[in-house]
Every structure is written in C-alpha cells, then in structure tokens.
C-alpha angles and dihedrals in degrees: 000000000000087000091054094052091047093051093046090054092046090047092050088051091050090052094050088049092052091049091047099048102030105023134218117285125198127177111260119174096336092316139089114247125192107233092193113102115254124233121268105235128204121235090255091065105026100030124235149231120271112205127183118195111201126200106253110245098174127108132243125219118233125185116213133187123228094278092055096255119141115253112210101183099053102080091106095054122107121236089255093053089048091052093050091053090047091245121148132200121229128191112218129173117249088225115041118207091252087064099049098083132135090242091055092048090053093046090050089053092052094049090049090052089052090052091051090052092047091052092054096254100142100164109057138128124213126189127185125208094210091196098054098021091230114148122211114203129190118192132168115264114246141132091284098051096097092051091048090051091051090058098048097067093047113106094206098216109168123195140172107195137175107263092221105036098027088225111160107242101174135007142171093295088068097057119096099179141340125209143166119250133174140176146162118294127189123191117178107310097339124084137179147134122293126203122213136192102219114202116192117195128214120240096281093042091051090054090049092048091051093050091046097049089051092049103038096052138136114269094200134067093219121118109257132187133217116226098162109121133169112238092227106035100028085218127166135173123260118204087022129084139187124216106227101132103038119114092207129077111317128233112291098211131019134183128216122215119210138185117193089349088300114126113242097175147336111217149135133224130259093199143011109274107219096164096079088230131112123193124201118192112223112212119327136300109280141164095209106112096209093047093048090048087054093053091045090052092045092050090043094054091051090047092053091050093048097039095056100045131251121295109245093216123058111232135187129208100251098166127026112164141150116238120202121228116253088228113079127213089247090058091049091050093053089053088048094051092046091051090048093047094049091046092050091052090048092051094047088057090054091054092048094048099040102026113198093002088052092051093050089052091048089060089049091051092051091051092053090052092052096046087046094059093044087050092053092054097047094043088055092235110173112237113220134157090270092049092053084057087051091054090055093050091050090052091050092049090053092049090052088050094051095043089052090051095049092044090057093048093048089059092057119095090210128025117205135145093279093051089045091052093049092047092052093048093049094045091047091049095048094041101048098040089058095050097046092103089050090048090051093050092046090057091048090052091054092065097046112111092223115099099219094053096038095049090048089048094050093050091049092047095053091041094052090046090049092050090055096047101033098049092050093047106035109016093046092049092049093050093048095049089048094051096034094102093070136285125335129253117287121212091342094308124121125245095268091054090049090054 
C-alpha cells in the first residue's frame, strides 16, 4: 500500500512536469493547440512596439453658410453647388496655436499613460519631446498591441449637442466614469448576451442629463425605432428612441452624440433620466463567443477613452514599428541548457550522497520546478533577463532547503514520523530565518516601477512562497511515505539489525 502511494505521488509529479514543459494539446479546427498559458515576456526578451505620436499639423475643411455657421451635411456638394447655396470652405488647423503649449503636451502624455494602465499595459516607456510635443511610446509586443495602439491616437472628445443649433450641451467634463456592462437579453424566441457602454455622469452632468432628457423628448405616443448606428462602433442608444418611421408628428427636438467629432447617434428621449447614467448598446444580442468578445473589446476601448479624459492635443500615429529583441532564441536556449545541465549535476549529487532518500527528493524537486514555471505563467509574471536570474536563485534556494533536510535525516539512527516532523520544523526555522532580509528586499522590488527589478521581485516572491508551501505539502508527504515502513538503515545494516 505504501508503494502504491509513493508511485501515485511520483506519477502525479511526472504528469505535472509533462504539462509544464511540453503543454497540453487539443485539436482545434484541424490543428493542435496548446491550452497551457504562455509566458508573458518583457521587451528585452520578446521585443516591443515603438510608437511615435506626432502632433497633427494638418488642416480640416469646414463649410460655413453666409452667416458664418458651420454646415455639417454639405460635404458631398461640389464647389459649384456650394457657391449656389452661398456656402464657403475654410481651412483651419486641427490644433490651433493656443492649444500647442507645453502644459497640454504634458497633460496629453499623462492621459496616454492612464489609458495604457487601463488597457492592462503595465510595462511601458513614454518619452515627451517638450519642444515639438511628440510622444514616443514603447510597449511589449503581444496579441493586444494593435488594439492598444488604436486607442493611443484617439483624442477622446465627447459631446452631446443640439441637432439643430449645434450647441454643446455636455462634454467630457460631465463624465464621472465609463464602464462595460453586459447581460442576457431575450426578444421573442431568440436570446443572447448584449453588451453596453455604461456612462455615469458626475453631479453637474447628471443634472444636465435630466434637463436635456426632459427637453429633448418625443412629442408623440407612437412606437418609434432607432436605426442610427455608428459605422465603426455599431452603437445605438437604449432607453432612447428616434422617430423616423412614425406617420404622426415627429420629434420636436433631438440631440446628437459625438466622439472625436464622429456622429454616434441622433436621438431623443422617451422619458426623463434621473439616474445620471446613460447606457449605449454595442452591437446586438448574440450567442456567438467571438462576436460577443468583439463587442466587449469595442465597448472596452470606448470606455477607456472616455474614462480617462480627452487629449487636449490632436495626435497622429507617425511611427508604429516592431523592434526585435537584442537577445536571440539561440542565446536563450543556451542559457536554458546550461541551467538544466547544472541542475541535473546537482540532483545526481543528491542521489549519490543520500541514496534512495535522495532519489525521492529529486522527484519532489523536479515537481516544484514544474509547478513554479506553471505558477509564473498563470500569475502573469513578466519574464525578463533579470527574472530568469531570479528563477535560478529560487531553484538554488530550494536545493539548499532539500539538502539541509536530507542532511538532518541522515544523522538520525532511526527515521519515523516524529523524527521527520522535527527535521522539517528545524529546517524551516533555520532556512526561512536566514532569508528574511532577502524576502523583505523582494517585496520592495515588487512595487518598484522599473521592469527589471519588479519582474525579478515577482519571480522571487512567488518562488519563496512556493518553497514554503510545496515542501511542507509534497516533500513532507513523500518522505513520510518512503520511511513509513520503519526506521532507515544504520551504518549499512538493515532495520532488523538496527533493532
């Protein structure tokens, strides 16, 4: 029975090791896909994306009537048609000279950094040219990089205006927060999940929204439908409807919602909104996972832009290039092979010195290493050059712990549960008291906003925590099962001779 337990534990360790080093592959669309999460690499290993945001120096064309009011629905008219209507074209810069100040450049940089954090980009570098206003950004390369880049050049200007007079009724200063919400939706016989962009306004904004929703309201009791959608976001208002198909009296007053001067919708309100919140549905209810994720990403991007304020200066993405790491895969493989070779030699020494007990602890050691690299993946620890050194340090510390434990057990004439318990307690006490200064430094490194030190600190933190938990749970169990038949050999004699 004891042998069965021992073999079961060893087979479990082998299984975890196979998963950690080789992965778990399942067939997906005529191909095998590894379901084990990949490592998150730092820019010094995987490379990164260099983006330069350049201050937009181009002009925009505005069409004005004879009274100097801007006309928004005349962009398709020819010059002759504009002249017939008395319209004129004017070229005005996107960024006026009043906007191009050092304070606005700095504020733009701060907002971009907030967006990066909100988008989950923890490891980034931003540099500002205070003379030109250009911003250089370095971010790690991953599957979400293109989506992140698309949010950096967006100004994020939010406006609710009167559709007739184009008076600005609400803007970014009225927004408290923006978030993504979703829930089940059933219509008739069909059902699915709907995604919403939920905009919550501050106190002044809530009062404005209440006044606007009471003023810009439908004047009929007919059932109206909203068909206004944004070509990019496919966004429509919930709780609000426009009257474009009604045969009765049409809506007297309407508002237009814009983001970065792009019209999101034109609508009116069915009722007064007293909650201070406006929900916009993104897309339509769906049960398709990929479509739903697309809507969530779409709404999430808009929420990030609105939640962190509008950039006072309009930028364009001037440079967007992937920069390879200076360290090649071959060089990384050499480091890996050297680490595996040194670990193998050290483990062989354990087997030679402690015989069977050493072999059992070798299995435990390999199991800890396997659990460790899986933990680093699922804890989203960024792997950098410094953190690779941290991995090596953790493995060395665990080797020291195991060697201390086996050394204590070897000195005992008879090994039973009581002796094993005492040996573990003494080893834990001696080992962890000595590394307390290291652990304090490691925790400090975790909170330093510099990737090399923070990644090293996170690796060491999880490694030391794993040494404490894993050895008391797995190594302790293995040693107890191995020695559970009665004492160990003494001076080369068997148990009966020792008695």
